[in-house]
C-alpha positions as CSV (number, residue, x, y, z in Angstrom):
1,X,-0.1,0.0,0.0
2,X,1.1,3.5,-0.7
3,X,1.3,5.3,2.7
4,X,-1.3,8.1,3.0
5,X,-2.7,7.6,-0.5
6,X,-5.6,5.2,0.6
7,X,-8.2,7.6,-0.9
8,X,-6.7,7.1,-4.3
9,X,-7.0,3.3,-4.2
10,X,-9.0,2.0,-7.0
11,X,-8.8,-1.8,-6.3
12,X,-6.3,-4.4,-7.2
13,X,-4.8,-6.0,-10.4
14,X,-2.6,-8.8,-11.5
15,X,0.9,-8.1,-12.5
16,X,2.7,-11.2,-13.5
17,X,1.4,-13.7,-11.0
18,X,1.2,-11.2,-8.2
19,X,-1.8,-9.3,-6.9
20,X,-1.0,-5.6,-6.5
21,X,-2.8,-2.4,-5.4
22,X,-3.9,-0.1,-8.3
23,X,-4.1,3.7,-7.5
24,X,-5.5,6.6,-9.4
25,X,-2.4,8.7,-10.3
26,X,-4.3,11.9,-10.7
27,X,-6.0,11.5,-7.3
28,X,-2.6,10.8,-5.7
29,X,-1.4,14.1,-7.1
30,X,-4.5,15.8,-5.7
31,X,-3.9,14.2,-2.2
32,X,-0.3,15.5,-2.2
33,X,-1.3,19.0,-3.2
34,X,-4.0,19.2,-0.5
35,X,-2.2,17.2,2.2
36,X,1.4,18.6,1.8
37,X,0.6,22.0,0.2
38,X,2.4,21.3,-3.1
39,X,1.6,22.8,-6.3
40,X,1.0,20.7,-9.5
41,X,4.6,20.4,-10.5
42,X,5.9,19.6,-7.0
43,X,3.2,17.0,-6.6
44,X,4.1,15.4,-10.0
45,X,7.8,15.4,-9.2
46,X,7.1,13.8,-5.8
47,X,4.9,11.2,-7.5
48,X,7.6,10.4,-10.0
49,X,10.6,10.3,-7.6
50,X,9.2,9.2,-4.3
51,X,6.3,7.0,-5.2
52,X,6.2,5.5,-8.7
53,X,10.0,5.4,-8.7
54,X,10.2,3.1,-5.7
55,X,10.3,-0.6,-6.2
56,X,8.8,-2.9,-3.6
57,X,9.7,-6.1,-5.7
58,X,6.5,-8.2,-6.3
59,X,4.4,-5.8,-4.2
60,X,5.1,-2.6,-6.2
61,X,1.7,-1.1,-6.9
62,X,0.4,0.2,-10.2
63,X,-0.5,3.8,-10.7
64,X,-3.1,4.3,-13.3
65,X,-3.2,7.4,-15.6
66,X,-6.7,7.7,-17.2
67,X,-6.8,8.6,-20.9
68,X,-9.1,11.0,-22.7
69,X,-10.6,9.5,-25.9
70,X,-7.9,11.5,-27.9
71,X,-5.1,10.1,-25.8
72,X,-6.5,6.6,-26.2
73,X,-6.4,6.8,-29.9
74,X,-2.8,8.2,-29.8
75,X,-1.7,5.5,-27.5
76,X,-3.2,2.8,-29.6
77,X,-1.5,4.1,-32.8
78,X,1.8,4.1,-30.8
79,X,1.3,0.4,-29.8
80,X,0.2,-0.9,-33.2
81,X,3.1,-1.7,-35.6
82,X,3.0,-0.1,-39.1
83,X,0.6,-1.9,-41.4
84,X,-1.7,-3.2,-38.6
85,X,-5.4,-2.2,-38.8
């Protein structure tokens, strides 16, 4: 579990053969801003360095970043090899 970010917990997921906690990344940023008085950039930096950059071996949680419809299309184009439909 990510300490102090319980309100951002979405549920659990499978990673390999391990069950791990899944958090809403944007909600984590909001919590850091509210709780610790950070601005958006500071909260993002803290998330990237202190939270998502930390490995807990097989217990490392997943931090989900939600896509807009446009971001979904862009990401899917990135994943598809050239020539795939």
